[in-house]
N, C-alpha and C positions, 0 to 999 in steps of 0.2 A: 442687333446689327454689328456689334463688336465681339468677335470671337474671343474666347478665353485666351489670355496671353498676348493679345494685341492691344496697342495703345488706343485709347478712345479718341479718334480723330475722323475728320471728314473723308480722309483717304481710305482707311479701312472700312468705314461705314458704307460709303457709296459703292466701293468694290463689292462688298458683301451683298448689298441690296440688288446689285446687277448680276449676282450669281457667281462671283469670283471669290475664292478663298484668299484673304489678304496674306496669310502665312506663305502662300505659294506665289502669288502674283504681285504683291506689293514690294517694290524695291526701293521706294523713296518717293516723296512728294515732288522733289526737284525734277526728275525726268518726265513726270506727267505734265507738269506745268511748262516745261521747256517745249515739249511736243505741241502743246496748245498754242504756243507763241510762234510755231513754225520753225523752231530751232532743231536742226537735225543733229542727233547724237551718234557718235561712233561707238564701237564696242568697248573702247577703252576710256570713254568720257564719263565723268561723274558730274551730275547736276545737283545743286543744292537750292532749295528755297532760301531766299536771302531777304529777311525783313529789314526795313529801315526802322530803327527803334529809338526811344528816348532813354538816355542814361543820365541819372542824377546821383551824384555822390556814391557811385558804386552800385546803385540800385537800378534794376530794369523798371523804369517808371511807366513806360507805355509801349506795348508791343507793336503799335501801329503809328507811332509818332503823330498822334492826333488825327489819324486818317488823312495823312498828307495828300495833297492833290497830285494828280498825274503829272502835270507840267513841272511842279516843284521836285517831285521824286526823280523825274528824268534828268533834270539838271544835276542833281546830286549823284546819280548813277554815272553820268557822263564824267563828272569830276573824279569819281573813284577809278574809272577806266583810265583816265589821263594819268593819274598818279600811281595806280597799283596794277593796271591791266598789262598783260603781256600776250604774246601769240597764243599761249596755252592757258591763259587765265583771263576770263572776261566776265563783266557784270552786264546783265540785261535788265532793262526797266520793264516792269509789268503794269499792274493796276495798283495805284496808290502805294502803300507800303509793301506790297507783295512783289518782290523782285527775285532775280536769279543770279547765282554764281556758278559758272561752268568751268571745270578743270578738264582740259583735253589732253589725250595721249600721255597720261601721266602715270607715275608709280604710286599715286595715292591709294590708300587702302580704305575700304568701307567698314573696317573693323573699328568703328568709333561710335560713341553715344552722344547724340545731340538732343537738346531739349527744346520743345516748341515754346516760343516766347510768350504765347498767350497763357501758358500754364504757370508762368513765373512772374507775372506782374507784381511789382512791389517787393521782389526778392533780390538778394545780392547776386551780382554777376559772377563773383568769384566762386560761388558754390554750384554754378550751373554752366560753366564753360565746357567746351568739347572735351570728352574723356575717351582715352583709348580703351578698347576691349582687347586686352592682351598686348604683347610686344609689337604685333604687326601694325597696330594703329597709333603708336606713340608719335611718330614723325608727322603723321597727318593731323592729329589732334593739336600738336604744337604749332604747326603751320597755320591752321585755321584760327587758333586763339591769338596768334601774333597778328593775323589779318584783322581780327575784330578790333584790337587796340590801335592798330595803325589807322583804321578807318576813322576813329575819333579825332586823331590829329588832323585829318583832312577835312572832316565835316563840321567840326565844332564851330569854327569861325567863318564858315561859308556864308555869303550874303543871304542866301535863302533862309538859313537858320537864324541869323541875326535879325532878319525881318520878322520871322515867326515869334521870336522871343519878345520883340517890341510889341507885337500884337497879342501877347499873352497866349501864344500857341506853343504846344510842345515841339521842340526842335527834333529833327531827324539826325541825331549826332553820332550814330553808331550803326554798324550792320550786325545782323545776327543770322549766320548760316545754319541751316538745320535740315533734317530729313533728306539727306543726299543719297544718291544711288545711280546705278546704271539703268539703261532702258529695259523695261519688262517684256516678257513674252506672254501673250494671251490669245486664247481663242476668241473669235468674234461672236457677237450675239446671234448673227445669222447662222454660224456653224453650230452654236449651242442650242438655239431655239427655233431656227428656220423662220426668222422674222426679219423684216426691214425696220430700222430704228433711227431715231434722231435724238439729240440732246440739246437742251436750251439752258444756258447758264451764263452768268457774267464772270464766273470764277474759273481761272485757268486750270486748276486742279481737276474740276469736273469735266471740262472740255478735253483734257488730256486723257482721262479715263475713257471718255467717249471715243476718242480717236483710236486708242488701242483696242477698244471693244468693237470697232468697225462701225460706229454710229456716225451719221451725218451731223456735223457740228453746225448748229444754226445760231448765227449772231443777231441779236436784237438791238436796234438803236436805242440808246438810253438805258440799257441794262448796266447797272453800276456795281453790283455786289454789295451795295449799302442800302440805307433806309429809303433813299430817293429813287430806287430802281424803277424801271418802267413795267409795272405790273400788267397794265392793259396790253402793252406790246408783247410781253411774254405769252399772254393768253391768245392774242391774235396770231402770233407766229406758230404757236402750238396747234391751233385749229387748222392753219394752212398746211402745216407739216403732216397732220393726220390724213390729209387727202392723198399723200404719196407714201406714207409709212404706216406700218402696223402698230408701232409703239413709239410714243414720244415721252421722254424723261425731262421734266421741267424742275429745275433746281432754283430755290430762292434762298439767298444768304442772309437777308436782313434780320430775321429773328435770332440767328446765331450771333451776329454782331452785337445786338442789343443785350444778349445774355452775357457776352464777354464784358460789355460796358457796365453790367450790373444795374441796368435801368429798366425797372419793371413796367412803367407806363409806356416806354418806348417799345418794349417787347410786345406788350398787348396791342399796341397800334400796328406793329408790323404784321402780327397775326391777323388782325382785322383787315388790313390792306390785302393780304394774301387771300383771305376768305371772300371779301367783297369784290375786289378789283381784278383778281386773277381767276380763282376757282369759280366764283359766281358767273363771271363772264363766259367761261368755258361751258358751264352747265346750261346756261341760257341758250347758247348757240347750238349745243348738241341736242337739247330737248329730249325726245324719246327715241333717238337713234339707238342702234345696237352697239353699245360700247361698254367697256369696263374701265373704271377709274380707281386708282389707289392713292391714298394720302398718308404720309408718315414723315416724321422728322428723320434725318439721317442718324442723329445722335442727340441726347439731351445736352443742353448748356444751361444749367440752372443758375438763376440770378444769385443765389446764395453763395455759390463757389466760383462763379464767373469763368468756368472752364468746362471742358467736355467731361462727361462721365460715361460709364459703360452700362448704365441701367437700360433695360428693355424699353423700347419706344412704343407708344400707341400707334396702331395702324387701322385703316378701314379699307374695304374693297366694296365698291358700289356699282350697280348696274340698274337702269330703270326697268329692266326686264326680269329681275330676280328679287325675291322677297328678302327682306332684312331679318335680323334676329331680335328686334325689339329694343336694342340698346339706344338710349335717347341722347347721351352725351358723349362727346369725343374728348376724352382726357385720359391721363395715366391710370386712373382707378376704375372708371366705369367700364372700360374695355376689357377688364379682367373677367367680366361675366359674359363676354362675347363668344360666339360659336366657333371662331377660328382658332382660339387658344393661343399658345405661345409658339412662334415660328422662328427657326433660325434664319438669319438674314440671307444666307446663300440659297435658301429654299423659297425665298419670297416670290421671285418671278414665276417659278413653276406653279405656285399657288394662284398667282394672278392670271396666268394663261390657261389654267386647268378648266375643264368643263365641270360644272357642278350640277 
């Protein structure tokens, strides 16, 4: 799912799974998440994903600030806008630590290198600040780095963070802008595959990809993007959506979050929840109807490294009306003996939709 030369992330992986070459269509995570929040971007606007992070003694200690709650995050984002916001520079609160910074009608350059914060947990900030890619990006990199350190002056002693410290929770004492870009141009799935489609996810990135792919974005009450997400609700809304759409893409973030946290028991539990509470519920409802179902991770997030890797992911395609190939286990190793072989992510939907 991660083409050679692309960074291993949910952005490249999910674009690839849906048949889009990330090298062509991926301009940044920021514009995808902005669209999911209903924020319209002009041609000269640049949107960045902007994490609320925990900084301790020059170290990025927690990329999610302890999975800060939505209300707490909103108060901090409001304070940043009060102190740092201008007509052309605004922060937008999203889901928990996942927020946005949008620079409008500006001279800023995209010729910069930013680092995903979940890749540098426990590492020095000084080694991972925004870097220019040539002379064109020097001023932009300097501006963003200045903004990062200014944010700490504003957030460090905010009442929200003082209360979090009192409760032994990680404070959201700094911002981390990354994966910025301008809005992408993409064919819709209807244009590519002549199908109607919907997407179900709690994550703005996935909703944004769905929007640009021409998919109907279905919002599920109680879908959180975390361990406590509404598995049953996602199953029920998927079943309902299948009555009016040819293809429904259901995304669950919880196992990835457990991988980043390095918690093996929690990761096992999230996979069991997916299996029993979401997948099982869908299969029981569909019974022997004529359908095809595919299951795969978008990318690996191994417990050992606590970040994304580019390794191939296991996948399966199932239909009650087609014979299987005898593989009894669904894991990274058993599937190597499967009949479908190794498939490039951008060819995956063609395989799923093909007649066999």
